[in-house]
Chimera marker file (.cmm) of the C-alpha trace (Angstrom):
<marker_set name="trace">
<marker id="1" x="0.000" y="0.003" z="0.006" r="1" g="1" b="0" radius="0.5"/>
<marker id="2" x="1.230" y="3.477" z="-0.903" r="1" g="1" b="0" radius="0.5"/>
<marker id="3" x="0.165" y="6.755" z="0.731" r="1" g="1" b="0" radius="0.5"/>
<marker id="4" x="1.013" y="10.281" z="-0.500" r="1" g="1" b="0" radius="0.5"/>
<marker id="5" x="0.158" y="13.644" z="1.003" r="1" g="1" b="0" radius="0.5"/>
<marker id="6" x="-0.395" y="16.885" z="-0.914" r="1" g="1" b="0" radius="0.5"/>
<marker id="7" x="-0.979" y="20.531" z="-0.067" r="1" g="1" b="0" radius="0.5"/>
<marker id="8" x="-3.873" y="21.882" z="-2.135" r="1" g="1" b="0" radius="0.5"/>
<marker id="9" x="-4.519" y="25.586" z="-2.674" r="1" g="1" b="0" radius="0.5"/>
<marker id="10" x="-7.826" y="27.195" z="-3.516" r="1" g="1" b="0" radius="0.5"/>
<marker id="11" x="-10.188" y="24.901" z="-1.579" r="1" g="1" b="0" radius="0.5"/>
<marker id="12" x="-12.700" y="26.646" z="0.652" r="1" g="1" b="0" radius="0.5"/>
<marker id="13" x="-15.714" y="24.372" z="1.125" r="1" g="1" b="0" radius="0.5"/>
<marker id="14" x="-17.182" y="20.877" z="1.046" r="1" g="1" b="0" radius="0.5"/>
<marker id="15" x="-17.940" y="21.220" z="-2.673" r="1" g="1" b="0" radius="0.5"/>
<marker id="16" x="-14.211" y="21.702" z="-3.280" r="1" g="1" b="0" radius="0.5"/>
<marker id="17" x="-13.507" y="18.467" z="-1.380" r="1" g="1" b="0" radius="0.5"/>
<marker id="18" x="-16.136" y="16.581" z="-3.427" r="1" g="1" b="0" radius="0.5"/>
<marker id="19" x="-14.673" y="17.860" z="-6.704" r="1" g="1" b="0" radius="0.5"/>
<marker id="20" x="-11.147" y="16.741" z="-5.809" r="1" g="1" b="0" radius="0.5"/>
<marker id="21" x="-12.353" y="13.404" z="-4.448" r="1" g="1" b="0" radius="0.5"/>
<marker id="22" x="-14.240" y="12.776" z="-7.696" r="1" g="1" b="0" radius="0.5"/>
<marker id="23" x="-11.241" y="13.484" z="-9.949" r="1" g="1" b="0" radius="0.5"/>
<marker id="24" x="-8.615" y="11.695" z="-7.833" r="1" g="1" b="0" radius="0.5"/>
<marker id="25" x="-10.925" y="8.728" z="-7.345" r="1" g="1" b="0" radius="0.5"/>
<marker id="26" x="-10.723" y="7.996" z="-11.049" r="1" g="1" b="0" radius="0.5"/>
<marker id="27" x="-7.005" y="7.168" z="-10.838" r="1" g="1" b="0" radius="0.5"/>
<marker id="28" x="-6.406" y="3.428" z="-11.134" r="1" g="1" b="0" radius="0.5"/>
<marker id="29" x="-5.446" y="1.774" z="-7.845" r="1" g="1" b="0" radius="0.5"/>
<marker id="30" x="-6.651" y="4.527" z="-5.515" r="1" g="1" b="0" radius="0.5"/>
<marker id="31" x="-8.222" y="2.923" z="-2.463" r="1" g="1" b="0" radius="0.5"/>
<marker id="32" x="-8.778" y="5.879" z="-0.098" r="1" g="1" b="0" radius="0.5"/>
<marker id="33" x="-8.935" y="9.669" z="-0.332" r="1" g="1" b="0" radius="0.5"/>
<marker id="34" x="-8.898" y="12.030" z="2.649" r="1" g="1" b="0" radius="0.5"/>
<marker id="35" x="-9.297" y="15.668" z="1.669" r="1" g="1" b="0" radius="0.5"/>
<marker id="36" x="-10.009" y="18.688" z="3.860" r="1" g="1" b="0" radius="0.5"/>
<marker id="37" x="-10.625" y="22.206" z="2.617" r="1" g="1" b="0" radius="0.5"/>
<marker id="38" x="-9.888" y="23.772" z="5.984" r="1" g="1" b="0" radius="0.5"/>
<marker id="39" x="-6.297" y="22.564" z="6.101" r="1" g="1" b="0" radius="0.5"/>
<marker id="40" x="-5.796" y="22.201" z="2.369" r="1" g="1" b="0" radius="0.5"/>
<marker id="41" x="-4.611" y="18.630" z="2.765" r="1" g="1" b="0" radius="0.5"/>
<marker id="42" x="-5.101" y="15.718" z="0.427" r="1" g="1" b="0" radius="0.5"/>
<marker id="43" x="-4.004" y="12.213" z="1.442" r="1" g="1" b="0" radius="0.5"/>
<marker id="44" x="-4.256" y="9.512" z="-1.209" r="1" g="1" b="0" radius="0.5"/>
<marker id="45" x="-3.785" y="5.801" z="-0.551" r="1" g="1" b="0" radius="0.5"/>
<marker id="46" x="-3.447" y="3.202" z="-3.279" r="1" g="1" b="0" radius="0.5"/>
<marker id="47" x="-2.776" y="-0.508" z="-3.631" r="1" g="1" b="0" radius="0.5"/>
<marker id="48" x="0.065" y="0.160" z="-6.088" r="1" g="1" b="0" radius="0.5"/>
<marker id="49" x="2.740" y="2.825" z="-6.510" r="1" g="1" b="0" radius="0.5"/>
<marker id="50" x="0.983" y="6.170" z="-6.987" r="1" g="1" b="0" radius="0.5"/>
<marker id="51" x="1.789" y="8.365" z="-9.998" r="1" g="1" b="0" radius="0.5"/>
<marker id="52" x="2.240" y="11.879" z="-8.591" r="1" g="1" b="0" radius="0.5"/>
<marker id="53" x="1.714" y="13.415" z="-12.019" r="1" g="1" b="0" radius="0.5"/>
<marker id="54" x="-1.705" y="11.729" z="-12.278" r="1" g="1" b="0" radius="0.5"/>
<marker id="55" x="-2.755" y="13.038" z="-8.847" r="1" g="1" b="0" radius="0.5"/>
<marker id="56" x="-1.571" y="16.549" z="-9.627" r="1" g="1" b="0" radius="0.5"/>
<marker id="57" x="-3.366" y="16.449" z="-13.010" r="1" g="1" b="0" radius="0.5"/>
<marker id="58" x="-6.573" y="15.249" z="-11.313" r="1" g="1" b="0" radius="0.5"/>
<marker id="59" x="-6.406" y="18.096" z="-8.781" r="1" g="1" b="0" radius="0.5"/>
<marker id="60" x="-5.797" y="20.532" z="-11.651" r="1" g="1" b="0" radius="0.5"/>
<marker id="61" x="-8.785" y="19.112" z="-13.546" r="1" g="1" b="0" radius="0.5"/>
<marker id="62" x="-10.908" y="19.801" z="-10.438" r="1" g="1" b="0" radius="0.5"/>
<marker id="63" x="-9.762" y="23.431" z="-10.602" r="1" g="1" b="0" radius="0.5"/>
<marker id="64" x="-7.101" y="23.548" z="-7.886" r="1" g="1" b="0" radius="0.5"/>
<marker id="65" x="-3.334" y="23.392" z="-7.482" r="1" g="1" b="0" radius="0.5"/>
<marker id="66" x="-1.359" y="20.924" z="-5.391" r="1" g="1" b="0" radius="0.5"/>
<marker id="67" x="2.197" y="20.028" z="-4.423" r="1" g="1" b="0" radius="0.5"/>
<marker id="68" x="3.347" y="16.819" z="-2.842" r="1" g="1" b="0" radius="0.5"/>
<marker id="69" x="4.544" y="17.272" z="0.705" r="1" g="1" b="0" radius="0.5"/>
<marker id="70" x="5.069" y="13.679" z="1.792" r="1" g="1" b="0" radius="0.5"/>
<link id1="1" id2="2" r="1" g="1" b="0" radius="0.2"/>
<link id1="2" id2="3" r="1" g="1" b="0" radius="0.2"/>
<link id1="3" id2="4" r="1" g="1" b="0" radius="0.2"/>
<link id1="4" id2="5" r="1" g="1" b="0" radius="0.2"/>
<link id1="5" id2="6" r="1" g="1" b="0" radius="0.2"/>
<link id1="6" id2="7" r="1" g="1" b="0" radius="0.2"/>
<link id1="7" id2="8" r="1" g="1" b="0" radius="0.2"/>
<link id1="8" id2="9" r="1" g="1" b="0" radius="0.2"/>
<link id1="9" id2="10" r="1" g="1" b="0" radius="0.2"/>
<link id1="10" id2="11" r="1" g="1" b="0" radius="0.2"/>
<link id1="11" id2="12" r="1" g="1" b="0" radius="0.2"/>
<link id1="12" id2="13" r="1" g="1" b="0" radius="0.2"/>
<link id1="13" id2="14" r="1" g="1" b="0" radius="0.2"/>
<link id1="14" id2="15" r="1" g="1" b="0" radius="0.2"/>
<link id1="15" id2="16" r="1" g="1" b="0" radius="0.2"/>
<link id1="16" id2="17" r="1" g="1" b="0" radius="0.2"/>
<link id1="17" id2="18" r="1" g="1" b="0" radius="0.2"/>
<link id1="18" id2="19" r="1" g="1" b="0" radius="0.2"/>
<link id1="19" id2="20" r="1" g="1" b="0" radius="0.2"/>
<link id1="20" id2="21" r="1" g="1" b="0" radius="0.2"/>
<link id1="21" id2="22" r="1" g="1" b="0" radius="0.2"/>
<link id1="22" id2="23" r="1" g="1" b="0" radius="0.2"/>
<link id1="23" id2="24" r="1" g="1" b="0" radius="0.2"/>
<link id1="24" id2="25" r="1" g="1" b="0" radius="0.2"/>
<link id1="25" id2="26" r="1" g="1" b="0" radius="0.2"/>
<link id1="26" id2="27" r="1" g="1" b="0" radius="0.2"/>
<link id1="27" id2="28" r="1" g="1" b="0" radius="0.2"/>
<link id1="28" id2="29" r="1" g="1" b="0" radius="0.2"/>
<link id1="29" id2="30" r="1" g="1" b="0" radius="0.2"/>
<link id1="30" id2="31" r="1" g="1" b="0" radius="0.2"/>
<link id1="31" id2="32" r="1" g="1" b="0" radius="0.2"/>
<link id1="32" id2="33" r="1" g="1" b="0" radius="0.2"/>
<link id1="33" id2="34" r="1" g="1" b="0" radius="0.2"/>
<link id1="34" id2="35" r="1" g="1" b="0" radius="0.2"/>
<link id1="35" id2="36" r="1" g="1" b="0" radius="0.2"/>
<link id1="36" id2="37" r="1" g="1" b="0" radius="0.2"/>
<link id1="37" id2="38" r="1" g="1" b="0" radius="0.2"/>
<link id1="38" id2="39" r="1" g="1" b="0" radius="0.2"/>
<link id1="39" id2="40" r="1" g="1" b="0" radius="0.2"/>
<link id1="40" id2="41" r="1" g="1" b="0" radius="0.2"/>
<link id1="41" id2="42" r="1" g="1" b="0" radius="0.2"/>
<link id1="42" id2="43" r="1" g="1" b="0" radius="0.2"/>
<link id1="43" id2="44" r="1" g="1" b="0" radius="0.2"/>
<link id1="44" id2="45" r="1" g="1" b="0" radius="0.2"/>
<link id1="45" id2="46" r="1" g="1" b="0" radius="0.2"/>
<link id1="46" id2="47" r="1" g="1" b="0" radius="0.2"/>
<link id1="47" id2="48" r="1" g="1" b="0" radius="0.2"/>
<link id1="48" id2="49" r="1" g="1" b="0" radius="0.2"/>
<link id1="49" id2="50" r="1" g="1" b="0" radius="0.2"/>
<link id1="50" id2="51" r="1" g="1" b="0" radius="0.2"/>
<link id1="51" id2="52" r="1" g="1" b="0" radius="0.2"/>
<link id1="52" id2="53" r="1" g="1" b="0" radius="0.2"/>
<link id1="53" id2="54" r="1" g="1" b="0" radius="0.2"/>
<link id1="54" id2="55" r="1" g="1" b="0" radius="0.2"/>
<link id1="55" id2="56" r="1" g="1" b="0" radius="0.2"/>
<link id1="56" id2="57" r="1" g="1" b="0" radius="0.2"/>
<link id1="57" id2="58" r="1" g="1" b="0" radius="0.2"/>
<link id1="58" id2="59" r="1" g="1" b="0" radius="0.2"/>
<link id1="59" id2="60" r="1" g="1" b="0" radius="0.2"/>
<link id1="60" id2="61" r="1" g="1" b="0" radius="0.2"/>
<link id1="61" id2="62" r="1" g="1" b="0" radius="0.2"/>
<link id1="62" id2="63" r="1" g="1" b="0" radius="0.2"/>
<link id1="63" id2="64" r="1" g="1" b="0" radius="0.2"/>
<link id1="64" id2="65" r="1" g="1" b="0" radius="0.2"/>
<link id1="65" id2="66" r="1" g="1" b="0" radius="0.2"/>
<link id1="66" id2="67" r="1" g="1" b="0" radius="0.2"/>
<link id1="67" id2="68" r="1" g="1" b="0" radius="0.2"/>
<link id1="68" id2="69" r="1" g="1" b="0" radius="0.2"/>
<link id1="69" id2="70" r="1" g="1" b="0" radius="0.2"/>
</marker_set>
């Protein structure tokens, strides 16, 4: 299992969280998504090595920006 943490900018509400969860959830292998607008954190778990570029692209598609922090 692989877990990665990202700092997301631009989120301000529950709708933001839903949008990110919807896009990131489409990435193959993703098993869990924890996202919080208040802290701007996104934690993604997967059952295979996670492609950071795919996660960042998914966040971008949702309308936000992210950087990996862990």
